[in-house]
N, C-alpha and C positions, 0 to 999 in steps of 0.2 A: 504494500500500500504506500502511495506517495502523495505528497501535497505540493501544489504549485503556488509560488509567491511571485508577485510583480512589484517592482518599485523603481524609483529614480535614484541613480547612484552617481558618485563622483567619477571623474575620468579615470583615476587610478583603479578604482573598483571595477569599472567597466572593462578595463584592459585585463584585469585578473580573471574576470568572469568568462571572457572569451576563451581563456585557457582551460576552463572547466567544461568537460564534456557534457555535464548535466545542466549547463547554463546556455540559454539562447538569447541573442540580442534582437529585439524587434525594432527595425529601422524606422518604421512608421510612427510607432508610439514613443520611441526613444526610451523604452523600458527593457529591463532584463527580466527574463522569465527563468526562475531557478527551481529545479525539481529537487525536493528534499525528502528523504525516506522518513516515514513516520517514526520508525524506531530510533532515529537520531534526533527527532524534534523535541523529545522530552522523556523523562523517566516515568514509566507507567507501573502501577501496582501489579504485583505478581499473584495477588489473590483478591477475591471480592471482599468487600467490607464485612459481610456476614461471616466469612471464614476467619477474618482477622479478629473479630469479636469473639468467636468461638475459641480460637487459639489462645487469646488473652485469658479467657475464663478458665481454660484447662490449666494453663500455667499457674494462675492464681490458686486454683484448687489443689494442684500438685504441691505448691509451696506450703500451703496451710495444712494439708491432710497427710502428706507422705513424708515431707522433710521434718527432721527431728531437731529441736533446739538443743544446743550444746554438743551436737554430733555433726549435723550437716551445716549448721550456721550458729552464730553466737551474737550476743549483744555486747558491744564494746562501748563503755562510757564515753560520752562526748560525740558519738556518731548518731545520725538520724535514722539510719537503716541498719538492719542486721548484717553482719559480715559473713560472706559465703566461705565455707571451709572446703577442703579438698573432697571430703566425702559427699557433700552436697553437690559440688560441681560434677562429680562422677555420676550421681543419680540423674542429674539433668541431661547429661549426654545420653544416658540410656533411654530416658523418657522420650527424647526427640530423635532417637536413632542416629546419633552422631558419633563419629570415631575420631579421637584425638591422636595425632602423631607429634613426636618431639624431635627437634633438631638443635644441636649446639651450634650457634652461629658465631660465638666469640668466647674465648676462654684464656685464662692466664693461670699457669701452674708453676709456682716458684717453690722449689723444695730446699732452698738454702737456709742460711741463718736468719734471713728476714723473709719468712714465708708469706706468700700471697696466693690465694686461690679465688678465682673469679669465673663465673659462668653466666652467659646469657643464652637462654633457651627460647626457641620459637615453637609455639604450639599451633598446629594447624588443625582446624575442625572441619571434617568432611561429612557429607551425606552421600554415601556411595562414592562416586568419582568427582562430585561437585564440591569445591572449596566453599565453605560457609563463612569462615572468619579465620584470621590469624592474630596472634598477640605474642609479645615478648615478655619474659620475666627474667630477672637477674638476682644473683646472690653472691656475696663475697665474704671472705674470712675476716675482713676488717669491720664488719657489723658488730655492734656491741655484744650481742648475745653469743658470738663465736670468738671474738678477739680477746675477751677478758674473763677472769674468774675472781670471785670474791672468796678470800680464804682467811682463816684465823692467823694470828701472828706466827705460830710455830710452823705453818706451811709456807711462809714467805721465803723464797730462795735467798741464800746468804748474800748473793751479789747485788740484791736490790735493797737500797737503804729505805728503812721504814718511813723516814721523813719525806721522801720523794714520791710516795704512793698516795693515791686517793683513799681516804678512809671512810668507813661507814659503820653504822650500828648493825647489830645482828645477834643471833642466839647461837650458842654452842652447847652441845649436850654430850654426856658420856654415861655409860652404865655405872651404877653405884659400885659394883664390884671392881670396875676398872679404876674408879677414883680411889677406892681403898688400896688397891695394889700400887697405883701410881708408878707404873713401869716407865723407866727412862731409856731402856734398851730393848732390842728385839723388834719383832714385827709390829707390835702395838705400842712401842715406846714413844714417849713425847717428853719435851723438856720439863725439868722439875718445876719451873716457874708456871707452866701450863697447869699442872695438877694443883699447885698451890692456890691458883685463882679459884678453883672449884672448892677447895677446903675453906678458903676465906669466906666465900659466898655462902657456903653451908653454915659456917659458924655465925655469920652476922644475919642470917635469915633471909638473904636476897636470892638464894637458889630455889628453884622450883622442882619438886619431885613429881615424876610422872612415870607411866608405864611405857617403855620403849620396845618396839617390835624388832625381831631379828629376821634374817633372811629365811630362816626355817619356819617362821610363823609363831615362834614363842615370844613371850613378853617378860621383861625384867625391869626392876626398878632402875630409874635413871635420874640424873640431875641435869637441869638446864640453867644456864647463867647468861647474863648479858656479856657480850664480847665484841670488841672492836674487830672489824674485818678490813682487809686491804685488797685493793684491786690490782691484780698482777696480769701480765700477758699470759694467755692460755698456753700452758706447756704441752698440751695434747692436741694442738690444732690439726696435726696430720691425721688424727683419728676421725676428723669431721669432714674430710674432703667429699666423701660420698653424700653425707647429709647436706652439704652446701649445694651440691649438684642437684639433689632431689628437691631442695627448696626452690631452686630456680625453675624447675619443672612445674612444681606446684603453683607457683605464682603465675606462670604463663598459662597454665590450665584454667585457673580461676578467672583470669582476665579474659581469655578467649570465650569461655562459657557465658560470662556476663554479656559479651557482645553477640555471640552466635545464638543464644537462647533468648535474647532480649530480656534478660533478667535484672538489668540494672535498676528497674523501678522498684524491685523487691529487696535486692541485696547490694552490698558494696564490697569492694576488695578489702580483705582483712589485713593487707600490708600497707599500701600507700595511703589509704583513706583513714587508717586507724590512728594516725598521729603518734606513731611509735608504740602502739599497743602490741604490735607483733614482736617487740623486743623483750618478751617476757624472760624470766630466769630459765637457765638451762639446768636440768637436773640429771642425775645419774640414772641409767636404765634400771638399776636394781631398785632404787627408791620408787621409780614410776611403776615398775612391775608389782611391787608390794602394794602400792596404792590401788592398782587395778584389781588385784586379788581381793583386797578389802571391799572394793565396790561390788565385785561379783558375790562375795559372801553375804554382804548386807542385803543385797537384792534377793538372794536365794532365801535368806532367813525371813524376809518380809513376806515372801510369797509361799512359804512352806515347802520349798523344793530341796531341802537338805538331803533327803533320801535319794534324790536323783543324781547327786553329784558323787560319782565314783572315781573320777580321775584324781591324780595327785594334786594338781593345781587347785581343783575344787576343794579337796580335803584341807589343804593349807589355808585356803580362803575361809573355810568354815572354822578352822582353829582361830584365825584372827578375828572373825566375826563373833565367835563365842566369848572373846575377851570383852566385848561391848555389853557388859551385864546391865540389866535393868532397862534396856531400850525397848520402847514399844514399836509396833509396826510403822507408825508414822515417823517416829524418830529415825528408824533405819532407812526409810525412804528418803528422808531429808539428808541423812548422812551420805547416802548413795548419790544423790544429786550433787552434793558438795564435792564428793570425790570426782565425779565426772567433770565438773567444772574445773577442778584442780588439774586433772590430767590434760584437759583440752587447752588449758592456759599455759602449759609448760612444753617446751621443746624437748623431745626425748632424744638423748644422745646415744644413738645406736645405729648400726648398719641397717639399711632398709632393703627389703627384698626387691 
């Protein structure tokens, strides 16, 4: 389909049009007749308005009925919309029948004494062979969550002067039996001054006693005291290379899904739009695993599923949950929700599949 336009043009334009095989000059009317393809004359909708309304309604229903808060998305203080998480982005790709592919378009890998790891990943979203959208995401080892660690004084390397380091408040804890032994050598040895801080705090009543869990699920009495922490360069940055790469992929995935699924009305990006909220503390995988087991155990207790948990992890979770004596079902559900928020808000330091 073509449309015909007539008009009066400048001399230079007339000369150009005579070079155009689709333009004809009418000597009598002194007008140029230009044939223009309709497909080039404007961008037309690819679906009727009724279909667009239906699509919007389905997306809205999917977001409210299928996607789970604190799993697929989360509320970040200071933002007007929920932040879309990786799990939610993956659900949206499945819902719309889209397939993401990833490509590293830029990288820096410096394994020397001044290490730097930087990845920019491009995620392409396709429906069959048709490209729907592309978006980039990056991550690097100089981001705060990866570049630094907050440690107590006894873990500060000897070559770093305490006065030159940024300081912060914090809590440190030790098992009561460890405080009593106060070992200064061996695998669990710490400086005598470290143990003396616990003993002084216990003596003056500022130490707090609580039950602290072990990796095996048992709990023992422990002491917690206030302690100054120091920010030091992360000594284990090489262990995070794959995590940094995966984070760049996650950011590109969330960005492209917001574009390709037209989901920006409902969600925002959890990195750039969060004003630093994505720079939460990094925790050890063992601590996070322990928290996850506690969450599983509490949920199982709340729903009476204890007898159905026969695996080792489930039993460990139940041992930990059993330590929460006197909790009602509502208490347990509340604790479970708190744990899930805690897990979601921390970046797990571990190799990803």
